[in-house]
C-alpha positions in Angstrom: 0.0 0.0 0.0 1.3 3.4 -0.9 2.0 5.9 1.9 -0.1 9.0 2.3 2.8 11.1 1.2 3.3 9.1 -2.0 -0.4 9.4 -2.8 -0.4 13.1 -2.1 2.7 13.7 -4.4 1.0 11.8 -7.2 -2.1 14.0 -6.8 0.0 17.1 -6.9 1.8 16.1 -10.1 -1.5 15.8 -11.7 -2.8 19.1 -10.5 -2.0 21.9 -13.0 -2.3 24.6 -10.3 0.1 23.0 -7.8 3.8 23.9 -7.9 6.9 24.2 -5.8 8.6 27.5 -4.9 11.8 28.1 -6.7 14.2 30.8 -8.0 13.7 34.4 -7.1 10.4 33.7 -5.5 12.0 31.2 -3.1 14.7 33.8 -2.1 12.0 36.4 -1.4 10.1 33.8 0.7 13.2 32.8 2.7 14.0 36.5 3.4 10.5 37.0 4.8 10.6 33.8 6.9 13.8 34.9 8.5 12.3 38.3 9.2 9.4 36.7 11.1 11.8 34.5 13.1 14.0 37.5 14.1 10.9 39.4 15.3 10.0 36.4 17.4 13.5 35.9 18.8 13.7 39.6 19.7 10.5 39.4 21.7 11.7 36.2 23.4 15.1 37.7 24.3 13.5 40.8 25.7 11.2 38.7 28.0 13.6 35.9 29.0 11.7 33.3 26.9 13.7 30.5 25.3 13.3 29.8 21.6 15.5 28.1 19.1 15.4 26.7 15.6 14.1 23.2 15.0 14.5 20.4 12.4 15.6 21.3 8.9 16.2 24.9 10.1 18.9 23.6 12.5 20.3 21.5 9.7 20.4 24.6 7.4 22.2 26.6 10.1 24.9 23.9 10.7 25.4 22.6 7.1 24.7 25.8 5.1 24.9 28.6 7.7 21.4 29.6 6.5 18.5 28.0 4.6 18.9 24.7 3.0 19.0 26.0 -0.6 15.7 24.4 -1.6 13.9 24.9 1.7 10.7 27.0 1.8 9.9 27.0 5.5 11.4 27.8 8.9 10.6 26.1 12.2 11.3 26.9 15.8 10.7 25.3 19.2 10.0 26.7 22.7 9.8 25.0 26.1 6.3 24.6 27.3 6.4 27.2 30.0 8.0 29.8 27.8 5.6 29.0 24.9 2.5 29.5 27.2 4.0 32.9 28.4 4.6 33.9 24.8 1.1 32.9 23.7 -0.5 34.9 26.5 1.2 38.1 25.4 1.3 37.5 21.7 -1.4 40.0 20.7 0.2 42.7 22.8 3.8 42.2 21.5 3.4 41.0 17.9 -0.3 41.4 17.0 0.3 44.4 14.8 2.2 42.4 12.2 1.3 38.8 12.9 -1.5 36.4 13.8 -1.0 33.4 16.1 -2.9 30.3 14.9 -2.5 27.6 17.6 -4.4 25.0 19.6 -6.0 26.3 22.8 -5.9 29.8 21.5 -8.2 32.2 19.6 -9.7 31.1 16.4 -9.4 27.6 14.8 -6.1 25.8 14.8 -5.1 24.3 11.5 -2.7 21.8 12.9 -1.3 20.2 16.0 1.4 22.9 16.3 1.3 26.7 16.3 1.8 28.9 13.3 2.8 32.6 13.2 1.1 34.1 10.2 2.3 37.3 8.5 -0.4 39.8 7.9 -0.9 41.1 4.3 0.5 37.9 2.6 -1.1 35.0 0.9 0.5 31.5 0.8 -1.9 28.8 -0.1 -0.5 25.3 0.5 -1.9 22.4 -1.5 -4.1 20.2 0.7 -5.0 23.1 3.0 -8.0 25.5 2.9 -7.7 28.8 1.2 -9.0 31.0 3.9 -7.8 33.9 6.1 -5.2 31.6 7.7 -3.5 30.9 4.3 -0.5 33.3 4.9 3.3 33.1 4.9 4.1 31.6 8.3 6.6 29.9 10.5 5.8 27.0 12.8 6.3 26.7 16.5 6.8 23.3 18.1 6.5 22.9 21.8 9.5 21.3 23.7 7.9 19.1 26.4 9.1 17.5 29.6 9.0 13.7 29.2 8.0 11.3 32.1 11.0 9.4 33.5 9.1 6.3 34.3 8.9 3.8 31.5 5.2 2.9 31.9 4.1 6.5 32.3 6.2 7.5 29.2 4.6 4.8 27.1 1.1 5.6 28.2 1.5 9.3 27.6 3.3 8.7 24.2 0.6 6.4 23.0 -2.1 8.8 24.1 -0.5 11.7 22.3 0.1 9.7 19.2 -3.5 8.5 19.0 -4.8 12.1 19.3 -2.4 13.3 16.7 -3.5 10.5 14.4 -7.2 11.4 14.9 -6.7 15.1 14.4 -4.7 14.7 11.2 -7.1 12.3 9.6 -10.2 14.3 10.5 -8.5 17.4 9.1 -7.9 15.6 5.8 -11.5 14.4 5.7 -12.8 17.9 6.4 -10.7 19.3 3.5 -12.0 16.7 1.1 -15.6 17.2 2.2 -15.2 21.0 1.5 -13.5 20.6 -1.9 -15.4 17.6 -3.1 -12.2 15.6 -3.7 -12.3 11.8 -3.7 -11.7 10.2 -0.3 -8.6 8.0 0.2 -8.3 5.5 3.1 -6.9 8.3 5.2 -10.0 10.4 4.8 -12.3 7.4 5.3 -10.7 6.9 8.7 -11.1 10.6 9.3 -14.8 10.3 8.6 -15.2 7.7 11.3 -13.5 10.0 13.8 -15.3 13.2 12.8 -17.6 13.1 15.9 -15.1 15.7 17.0 -13.8 18.5 14.7 -10.1 18.6 13.9 -9.8 21.7 16.1 -11.2 19.8 19.0 -8.8 17.0 18.4 -5.8 19.3 18.2 -6.8 21.2 21.4 -7.0 18.0 23.3 -3.7 16.8 21.8 -2.0 20.0 23.0 -3.3 19.5 26.5 -2.3 15.9 26.8 1.2 16.5 25.6 2.0 18.6 28.6 4.1 17.2 31.5 4.8 19.5 34.5 8.1 18.0 35.8 10.7 20.6 34.8 13.4 18.3 36.3 12.7 15.3 34.1 15.7 13.6 32.7 14.5 13.7 29.1 12.5 16.1 26.8 10.7 15.5 23.6 8.9 17.3 20.7 5.7 15.3 20.2 4.4 17.5 17.4 7.5 17.3 15.3 8.4 15.1 12.3 9.3 11.9 14.3 6.4 12.4 16.8 6.5 11.5 20.5 8.8 8.5 20.7 11.1 9.5 17.9 12.3 12.8 19.4 13.0 11.9 23.1 16.5 13.1 24.0 18.3 14.0 27.2 17.5 17.5 28.5 21.0 18.7 28.0 20.7 18.1 24.2 18.1 20.8 24.1 18.9 23.3 26.9 20.4 25.7 27.4 20.2 27.1 23.8 23.5 27.6 22.0 24.4 30.4 19.6 24.6 30.0 15.9 24.5 31.9 12.6 21.8 31.9 10.0 22.1 34.0 6.8 24.2 36.5 8.7 22.0 36.7 11.7 22.6 35.5 15.2 20.1 32.8 16.1 19.6 30.1 18.8 20.1 26.4 18.3 19.7 23.4 20.6 22.5 23.0 23.2 24.0 20.0 21.3 23.1 20.4 17.6 25.1 17.4 16.6 23.2 14.9 18.8 19.9 16.5 17.9 20.6 16.3 14.1 22.0 12.8 14.2 18.8 11.6 15.9 16.7 13.2 13.1 18.8 12.6 10.0 21.7 10.3 10.7 24.6 11.5 8.6 23.2 14.9 8.3 26.1 16.5 6.5 25.5 14.4 3.4 23.4 16.3 0.9 20.5 14.1 -0.4 19.9 13.5 -4.1 17.3 15.7 -5.7 14.6 13.0 -5.7 14.8 12.6 -2.0 14.7 16.2 -1.0 11.5 17.3 0.8 9.1 19.3 -1.3 6.1 21.3 -0.5 3.4 22.2 -3.0 1.5 25.5 -3.2 -1.3 26.9 -5.2 -0.7 30.7 -4.6 2.0 33.0 -3.2 1.7 36.8 -2.7 4.3 38.5 -0.6 
């Protein structure tokens, strides 16, 4: 059986309106993404909140000292306590230029993680609704404490994974129902779980991921690419943040970028062949 990503890629290749961002347009997008991140980092530095790059953005900083040349997004992470403080004051500190779309916040979350949307832009991703939330954005992933006990850890991890699964499948079903697209197995499962909306699933997921023990041995990023069990690492890999450089700007990285990147990518300094590079498809971009 083909993976969801393989099916989605095939659909995008057959869609005449779907495309990837390349060339001068990609450079303009990257410049805007970095501008958003620097605004967030400035606010965090002024208030003593910890934020740092995440995932492919860390890889770009280490391997390319900036964006991965073909990358069209930028991600950051924040420890739960700092994220909640940031969220509570977001409108006051950044609301003039940006919108926060996040679980357990104002409006309707479009995913299990938070997004900072740049006002006055349009960026319609394929497979996502074209509404007032379709803007140029960066993503925020919450860095959570992880239970030390093996049984508690497995119970919590399974609970988070199940809720993430439900929210993602219901979101796909809701999109297909709105656009009239044919349902795949993913959307059929989502239809069975649609007794709650995707927003309700994501709100519950966000609450369940939290763990209050700030002295726990390990931390994890449940909402990131490898999910709960794939990104459990010792606390000292993440904190305190270390300094790095990204496109000429000073940025924050995990405390031990090497251990963090090896867990995600293995031999991360090896540049993948073009056919294995991650691609995102869009329908419209207005900066």
